[in-house]
BALOVO-945998 format. One line per field, with one value per residue (C-alpha): residue in three letters; x, y, z; residue number from 1. Coordinates in steps of 0.5 Angstrom, whole numbers, plus 500, padded with zeros to 3 digits. Each point is the difference from the previous one (the first is absolute). Last residue first. Layout:
N
res <- c(ALA | ...)
x <- c(X | ...)
y <- c(Y | ...)
z <- c(Z | ...)
n <- c(NUM | ...)
This chain:
410
res <- c(GLY | ASP | ILE | VAL | ALA | ALA | ALA | ILE | ARG | ALA | ILE | HIS | GLU | SER | PRO | ARG | GLY | PHE | LEU | GLN | ALA | ALA | GLY | HIS | ALA | ARG | LYS | PHE | TYR | ARG | HIS | ALA | ASP | HIS | GLU | TRP | THR | ILE | GLY | ILE | ALA | GLY | HIS | LEU | GLN | ILE | MET | GLU | SER | ALA | VAL | ARG | ALA | LEU | THR | GLU | SER | CYS | TYR | ALA | LYS | ALA | ALA | ALA | ALA | ARG | LEU | GLY | ALA | GLU | ASP | ALA | GLY | ALA | ALA | ALA | ALA | SER | ALA | ALA | ALA | ARG | SER | LEU | SER | ARG | ALA | SER | GLU | VAL | LEU | VAL | HIS | LEU | ASP | ALA | MET | ARG | HIS | GLN | LEU | ALA | GLN | PHE | SER | GLY | ILE | PRO | ARG | GLY | PHE | GLN | VAL | ARG | ASP | LYS | THR | TYR | ALA | VAL | THR | LEU | GLU | LEU | ALA | ARG | GLN | ALA | ALA | GLY | VAL | GLN | GLU | ALA | SER | LEU | ALA | ILE | CYS | ALA | LEU | ASP | ARG | ALA | ARG | ALA | LEU | ALA | ALA | SER | GLY | PRO | SER | ALA | SER | GLY | ALA | GLY | ALA | GLY | VAL | PRO | ARG | GLY | PRO | ALA | ARG | ASP | LEU | GLY | VAL | VAL | ALA | LEU | ARG | ARG | SER | THR | ASP | MET | THR | ALA | VAL | ALA | ALA | ARG | THR | VAL | GLY | PRO | GLY | ARG | PRO | ASP | VAL | GLU | PHE | LEU | ALA | VAL | GLY | ALA | PRO | THR | GLN | ALA | ALA | ALA | LEU | LEU | VAL | ASP | ALA | VAL | ASP | GLY | ASP | LEU | VAL | HIS | HIS | ALA | GLU | GLY | VAL | LEU | VAL | TRP | ASP | ASP | PRO | SER | SER | VAL | SER | PRO | ALA | THR | ALA | LEU | SER | ALA | ASP | ALA | GLY | ALA | ALA | GLY | ALA | ILE | ALA | GLN | ILE | ALA | GLU | ALA | ALA | SER | THR | ARG | ALA | ALA | PRO | HIS | ALA | THR | CYS | ALA | ALA | GLU | GLY | PRO | ASP | TRP | ARG | GLY | ALA | ALA | THR | THR | TRP | ALA | LEU | ALA | ALA | VAL | ALA | SER | GLY | ASP | ALA | ILE | ALA | PRO | LEU | LEU | ARG | GLN | CYS | ALA | ALA | THR | ASP | GLY | SER | ALA | LEU | LEU | ALA | GLN | ALA | THR | LEU | VAL | ALA | SER | GLY | LEU | LEU | PRO | SER | PRO | THR | LEU | ALA | ARG | GLY | LEU | GLU | GLU | MET | VAL | ILE | HIS | THR | GLU | ALA | PRO | GLY | ALA | GLY | ALA | GLY | GLY | TYR | ARG | GLN | PRO | ILE | ALA | LEU | GLY | ALA | ALA | GLY | ILE | GLU | GLY | CYS | LEU | ARG | GLN | TRP | LEU | VAL | ARG | ASP | TYR | GLY | GLY | GLY | PRO | SER | PRO | ALA | SER | GLY | PRO | GLY | PRO | ALA | PRO | SER | PRO | HIS | ARG | ALA | LEU | LEU | GLY | ARG | VAL | ALA | ASP | ARG | LEU | ASP | ARG | GLN | GLU | ASP | THR | TRP | ALA | LEU | ASP | THR | LEU | GLU | MET)
x <- c(883 | 500 | 507 | 498 | 493 | 503 | 505 | 495 | 495 | 507 | 501 | 493 | 501 | 507 | 497 | 495 | 493 | 494 | 503 | 506 | 505 | 495 | 501 | 507 | 501 | 494 | 504 | 506 | 496 | 498 | 506 | 503 | 494 | 504 | 497 | 500 | 508 | 504 | 502 | 502 | 506 | 503 | 496 | 504 | 498 | 493 | 499 | 505 | 495 | 494 | 503 | 502 | 493 | 497 | 504 | 499 | 492 | 501 | 503 | 496 | 493 | 502 | 503 | 493 | 496 | 504 | 499 | 492 | 500 | 504 | 494 | 498 | 493 | 503 | 498 | 504 | 506 | 500 | 500 | 506 | 504 | 498 | 503 | 506 | 502 | 499 | 504 | 506 | 499 | 500 | 507 | 503 | 499 | 502 | 507 | 501 | 499 | 505 | 505 | 499 | 501 | 507 | 501 | 499 | 497 | 493 | 504 | 499 | 507 | 504 | 502 | 492 | 495 | 493 | 496 | 501 | 500 | 493 | 497 | 503 | 497 | 493 | 500 | 502 | 494 | 495 | 502 | 500 | 493 | 498 | 503 | 497 | 493 | 501 | 502 | 493 | 496 | 504 | 499 | 493 | 499 | 503 | 496 | 493 | 502 | 502 | 494 | 495 | 504 | 499 | 493 | 497 | 492 | 496 | 493 | 495 | 504 | 504 | 504 | 502 | 498 | 496 | 497 | 502 | 497 | 505 | 501 | 505 | 504 | 506 | 503 | 507 | 502 | 505 | 501 | 506 | 503 | 502 | 505 | 503 | 492 | 496 | 494 | 493 | 494 | 494 | 495 | 495 | 495 | 494 | 500 | 504 | 505 | 494 | 504 | 500 | 504 | 505 | 502 | 506 | 499 | 494 | 500 | 500 | 506 | 498 | 502 | 496 | 497 | 498 | 497 | 500 | 507 | 502 | 503 | 503 | 504 | 504 | 499 | 507 | 497 | 494 | 496 | 496 | 493 | 495 | 493 | 496 | 494 | 498 | 497 | 495 | 500 | 494 | 495 | 496 | 494 | 494 | 497 | 499 | 493 | 500 | 504 | 506 | 500 | 499 | 506 | 504 | 499 | 501 | 507 | 502 | 499 | 504 | 506 | 500 | 500 | 505 | 507 | 499 | 495 | 506 | 504 | 508 | 505 | 508 | 504 | 507 | 501 | 504 | 501 | 501 | 506 | 500 | 506 | 498 | 502 | 495 | 495 | 498 | 493 | 495 | 500 | 497 | 496 | 499 | 494 | 498 | 507 | 496 | 503 | 498 | 493 | 499 | 504 | 495 | 493 | 502 | 506 | 496 | 495 | 506 | 503 | 507 | 504 | 505 | 496 | 499 | 508 | 501 | 496 | 503 | 507 | 500 | 495 | 499 | 507 | 504 | 496 | 499 | 504 | 506 | 505 | 507 | 501 | 504 | 496 | 493 | 504 | 502 | 493 | 496 | 505 | 499 | 492 | 501 | 504 | 496 | 493 | 496 | 492 | 499 | 495 | 493 | 499 | 499 | 506 | 504 | 504 | 508 | 499 | 495 | 503 | 504 | 495 | 505 | 495 | 495 | 504 | 506 | 496 | 496 | 506 | 503 | 494 | 500 | 507 | 503 | 501 | 492 | 497 | 501 | 508 | 505 | 504 | 506 | 506 | 504 | 496 | 497 | 502 | 494 | 497 | 502 | 494 | 502 | 507 | 495 | 496 | 506 | 503 | 493 | 499 | 507 | 500 | 493 | 503 | 507 | 496 | 496 | 506 | 503 | 505 | 507 | 504 | 497 | 493 | 494 | 493 | 494)
y <- c(105 | 507 | 501 | 495 | 503 | 507 | 498 | 497 | 506 | 504 | 496 | 501 | 508 | 500 | 496 | 506 | 498 | 498 | 502 | 504 | 494 | 499 | 507 | 500 | 493 | 501 | 506 | 496 | 495 | 505 | 503 | 493 | 499 | 503 | 506 | 505 | 500 | 499 | 493 | 501 | 504 | 494 | 494 | 498 | 506 | 500 | 493 | 501 | 505 | 496 | 494 | 504 | 503 | 494 | 497 | 505 | 500 | 492 | 501 | 505 | 497 | 493 | 502 | 503 | 495 | 495 | 504 | 500 | 492 | 499 | 497 | 495 | 501 | 494 | 504 | 506 | 496 | 497 | 507 | 502 | 494 | 502 | 507 | 497 | 495 | 505 | 505 | 495 | 498 | 507 | 502 | 493 | 502 | 507 | 497 | 496 | 506 | 504 | 494 | 499 | 507 | 500 | 494 | 503 | 495 | 504 | 506 | 496 | 500 | 504 | 506 | 501 | 496 | 500 | 494 | 495 | 506 | 502 | 493 | 501 | 507 | 497 | 494 | 505 | 505 | 494 | 497 | 507 | 501 | 493 | 501 | 507 | 497 | 495 | 505 | 504 | 494 | 499 | 507 | 500 | 494 | 504 | 506 | 497 | 496 | 507 | 503 | 495 | 501 | 507 | 500 | 503 | 499 | 505 | 498 | 497 | 494 | 498 | 495 | 506 | 504 | 507 | 503 | 507 | 507 | 505 | 506 | 502 | 494 | 501 | 494 | 501 | 495 | 495 | 496 | 496 | 499 | 507 | 499 | 507 | 501 | 506 | 500 | 498 | 504 | 498 | 504 | 497 | 505 | 497 | 493 | 498 | 496 | 498 | 499 | 493 | 501 | 497 | 502 | 503 | 501 | 501 | 507 | 500 | 500 | 498 | 494 | 501 | 495 | 501 | 496 | 502 | 502 | 505 | 505 | 496 | 495 | 499 | 506 | 503 | 506 | 501 | 506 | 502 | 500 | 494 | 500 | 494 | 496 | 495 | 505 | 501 | 507 | 504 | 501 | 506 | 500 | 502 | 507 | 501 | 501 | 505 | 505 | 504 | 500 | 492 | 500 | 504 | 496 | 494 | 502 | 503 | 494 | 496 | 505 | 499 | 492 | 500 | 500 | 494 | 497 | 499 | 496 | 502 | 498 | 503 | 499 | 499 | 494 | 497 | 494 | 495 | 504 | 501 | 506 | 503 | 507 | 503 | 497 | 492 | 496 | 501 | 492 | 499 | 495 | 498 | 497 | 495 | 496 | 494 | 500 | 508 | 499 | 494 | 504 | 506 | 497 | 494 | 503 | 506 | 495 | 495 | 506 | 497 | 506 | 495 | 498 | 507 | 502 | 494 | 503 | 507 | 498 | 493 | 500 | 508 | 503 | 494 | 498 | 507 | 498 | 503 | 495 | 501 | 493 | 497 | 503 | 497 | 494 | 500 | 503 | 494 | 495 | 504 | 500 | 492 | 500 | 506 | 495 | 496 | 500 | 501 | 506 | 502 | 502 | 493 | 497 | 504 | 506 | 499 | 497 | 505 | 505 | 496 | 495 | 498 | 500 | 505 | 504 | 500 | 501 | 506 | 503 | 499 | 504 | 505 | 502 | 504 | 507 | 501 | 501 | 508 | 499 | 502 | 505 | 498 | 505 | 495 | 494 | 495 | 493 | 496 | 494 | 493 | 496 | 493 | 500 | 502 | 494 | 496 | 502 | 500 | 492 | 498 | 503 | 496 | 494 | 501 | 501 | 493 | 496 | 502 | 505 | 499 | 501 | 506 | 497 | 504 | 497 | 497)
z <- c(617 | 501 | 496 | 495 | 499 | 500 | 495 | 495 | 500 | 499 | 494 | 497 | 501 | 497 | 494 | 499 | 501 | 496 | 494 | 500 | 498 | 494 | 497 | 500 | 497 | 495 | 498 | 499 | 496 | 495 | 499 | 498 | 495 | 494 | 495 | 506 | 500 | 506 | 499 | 493 | 502 | 504 | 501 | 506 | 504 | 499 | 501 | 507 | 502 | 499 | 503 | 506 | 501 | 499 | 506 | 504 | 500 | 500 | 507 | 503 | 498 | 501 | 507 | 502 | 497 | 504 | 506 | 499 | 499 | 506 | 504 | 494 | 497 | 495 | 494 | 503 | 502 | 493 | 497 | 504 | 498 | 493 | 501 | 503 | 495 | 494 | 504 | 501 | 492 | 498 | 504 | 498 | 493 | 501 | 503 | 494 | 495 | 504 | 499 | 493 | 499 | 503 | 497 | 493 | 495 | 501 | 496 | 494 | 497 | 495 | 504 | 502 | 497 | 503 | 499 | 506 | 504 | 498 | 501 | 507 | 501 | 497 | 505 | 506 | 499 | 499 | 507 | 503 | 497 | 503 | 507 | 500 | 498 | 506 | 505 | 498 | 502 | 506 | 502 | 498 | 505 | 505 | 499 | 500 | 507 | 503 | 497 | 503 | 507 | 499 | 499 | 506 | 501 | 497 | 502 | 497 | 497 | 506 | 496 | 495 | 495 | 502 | 494 | 498 | 498 | 497 | 504 | 496 | 498 | 495 | 496 | 497 | 495 | 498 | 493 | 500 | 493 | 499 | 506 | 502 | 501 | 498 | 504 | 499 | 503 | 504 | 504 | 504 | 504 | 497 | 497 | 494 | 504 | 505 | 506 | 504 | 507 | 504 | 507 | 503 | 508 | 504 | 500 | 492 | 495 | 493 | 495 | 494 | 496 | 492 | 495 | 493 | 500 | 494 | 504 | 506 | 495 | 506 | 505 | 501 | 504 | 505 | 501 | 506 | 502 | 501 | 502 | 504 | 500 | 505 | 504 | 495 | 496 | 501 | 494 | 501 | 505 | 497 | 501 | 493 | 500 | 506 | 495 | 501 | 508 | 500 | 495 | 504 | 506 | 497 | 496 | 507 | 503 | 495 | 500 | 507 | 499 | 494 | 504 | 504 | 495 | 495 | 505 | 499 | 496 | 498 | 494 | 499 | 505 | 505 | 504 | 494 | 498 | 493 | 500 | 494 | 502 | 495 | 505 | 500 | 500 | 494 | 498 | 492 | 497 | 493 | 498 | 494 | 502 | 502 | 507 | 501 | 498 | 504 | 506 | 501 | 503 | 503 | 503 | 503 | 503 | 503 | 503 | 503 | 499 | 497 | 494 | 498 | 502 | 495 | 495 | 500 | 500 | 496 | 495 | 499 | 501 | 498 | 494 | 497 | 494 | 496 | 498 | 501 | 496 | 506 | 505 | 497 | 501 | 507 | 502 | 497 | 504 | 506 | 499 | 500 | 507 | 503 | 500 | 496 | 501 | 493 | 501 | 500 | 507 | 503 | 496 | 504 | 497 | 499 | 492 | 499 | 496 | 496 | 497 | 495 | 494 | 502 | 505 | 496 | 494 | 503 | 502 | 493 | 497 | 505 | 498 | 506 | 502 | 501 | 493 | 501 | 499 | 505 | 496 | 495 | 500 | 496 | 498 | 505 | 498 | 497 | 504 | 497 | 498 | 497 | 505 | 506 | 498 | 500 | 506 | 504 | 498 | 501 | 507 | 501 | 497 | 504 | 507 | 498 | 499 | 506 | 500 | 504 | 506 | 505 | 500 | 497 | 503 | 497)
n <- c(410 | 409 | 408 | 407 | 406 | 405 | 404 | 403 | 402 | 401 | 400 | 399 | 398 | 397 | 396 | 395 | 394 | 393 | 392 | 391 | 390 | 389 | 388 | 387 | 386 | 385 | 384 | 383 | 382 | 381 | 380 | 379 | 378 | 377 | 376 | 375 | 374 | 373 | 372 | 371 | 370 | 369 | 368 | 367 | 366 | 365 | 364 | 363 | 362 | 361 | 360 | 359 | 358 | 357 | 356 | 355 | 354 | 353 | 352 | 351 | 350 | 349 | 348 | 347 | 346 | 345 | 344 | 343 | 342 | 341 | 340 | 339 | 338 | 337 | 336 | 335 | 334 | 333 | 332 | 331 | 330 | 329 | 328 | 327 | 326 | 325 | 324 | 323 | 322 | 321 | 320 | 319 | 318 | 317 | 316 | 315 | 314 | 313 | 312 | 311 | 310 | 309 | 308 | 307 | 306 | 305 | 304 | 303 | 302 | 301 | 300 | 299 | 298 | 297 | 296 | 295 | 294 | 293 | 292 | 291 | 290 | 289 | 288 | 287 | 286 | 285 | 284 | 283 | 282 | 281 | 280 | 279 | 278 | 277 | 276 | 275 | 274 | 273 | 272 | 271 | 270 | 269 | 268 | 267 | 266 | 265 | 264 | 263 | 262 | 261 | 260 | 259 | 258 | 257 | 256 | 255 | 254 | 253 | 252 | 251 | 250 | 249 | 248 | 247 | 246 | 245 | 244 | 243 | 242 | 241 | 240 | 239 | 238 | 237 | 236 | 235 | 234 | 233 | 232 | 231 | 230 | 229 | 228 | 227 | 226 | 225 | 224 | 223 | 222 | 221 | 220 | 219 | 218 | 217 | 216 | 215 | 214 | 213 | 212 | 211 | 210 | 209 | 208 | 207 | 206 | 205 | 204 | 203 | 202 | 201 | 200 | 199 | 198 | 197 | 196 | 195 | 194 | 193 | 192 | 191 | 190 | 189 | 188 | 187 | 186 | 185 | 184 | 183 | 182 | 181 | 180 | 179 | 178 | 177 | 176 | 175 | 174 | 173 | 172 | 171 | 170 | 169 | 168 | 167 | 166 | 165 | 164 | 163 | 162 | 161 | 160 | 159 | 158 | 157 | 156 | 155 | 154 | 153 | 152 | 151 | 150 | 149 | 148 | 147 | 146 | 145 | 144 | 143 | 142 | 141 | 140 | 139 | 138 | 137 | 136 | 135 | 134 | 133 | 132 | 131 | 130 | 129 | 128 | 127 | 126 | 125 | 124 | 123 | 122 | 121 | 120 | 119 | 118 | 117 | 116 | 115 | 114 | 113 | 112 | 111 | 110 | 109 | 108 | 107 | 106 | 105 | 104 | 103 | 102 | 101 | 100 | 99 | 98 | 97 | 96 | 95 | 94 | 93 | 92 | 91 | 90 | 89 | 88 | 87 | 86 | 85 | 84 | 83 | 82 | 81 | 80 | 79 | 78 | 77 | 76 | 75 | 74 | 73 | 72 | 71 | 70 | 69 | 68 | 67 | 66 | 65 | 64 | 63 | 62 | 61 | 60 | 59 | 58 | 57 | 56 | 55 | 54 | 53 | 52 | 51 | 50 | 49 | 48 | 47 | 46 | 45 | 44 | 43 | 42 | 41 | 40 | 39 | 38 | 37 | 36 | 35 | 34 | 33 | 32 | 31 | 30 | 29 | 28 | 27 | 26 | 25 | 24 | 23 | 22 | 21 | 20 | 19 | 18 | 17 | 16 | 15 | 14 | 13 | 12 | 11 | 10 | 9 | 8 | 7 | 6 | 5 | 4 | 3 | 2 | 1)
């Protein structure tokens, strides 16, 4: 099933209504002033399990052979739009979209069979450690570096054997020497979605052959994880440090660190599309709340929504949101069909939907007047989501530059 630019299908409406109904019955509490990331992971685990168990949200875009529903970007798009409407914290974007799609795009069947079933049913949260503090999300770059463990431990192994033999002949046995398939990773990745609570950790790292993907034990030696303060308190981000952390190569050429730039590019594009859906949902809800307020707020003896100037502003925002929705759905359709232009459509959707949400959220605060800047009203939450989401997976200007380069280069 694919999204079209014209209308919802019956199945899409059913999925939308199911998600919206569940979120209405189980709303996430808004964070209070000065709130810090919760030890539970920054999201409601009961709601997450219901989304996975009743809706199958985490497995929508994962093939059936790996425990998913075998749907695609279109169905994930619908769920993300509803999550965006309610500003619901969940690991869907980082786990089931970014990390899961990087795994699928790597072509490593064994890794997919081992890791994806738990991601698909929501019992495991996955994270991808990739970018530096600058947050470029460039498939050709990575915050960490990797090299074969055996290359750096051979001399130490010889010394260990000699030392053991000299101390006690009964101990003169070869120590455990790393396999050539084992690697060690060093570096510090930033902006890792749900990285501090992830059960599955993938890391992108620079190797002599290019950027590659590695599976790292998130609770293993050499791994440190820490949640960071964010403007949008409903979006959990972490810094993941790797200090000679053991890594297992993930890729079509398992046993060597095959370049993973293509897998990262695919995952980034799908994540941009999913994020654009979330932005559209948030913008739509922000506009609805603003229109409702202009009908209730009375000034000069009349609802302010009756003033023509405000009606024109509301109409302009409506057109903006609908055009953003159309572009976002077109990007999802292109990705589902495997179209050549899917990457450019993802870039366009990310840039345009970021600008759309930022404008709608700004208008929401202004048109709500004084109440729009208080913590008690949700306006500030949409504003913070707009600015935080705009930086995720690359700034709008960076995606516009991608499109410009493609157009200029032909």
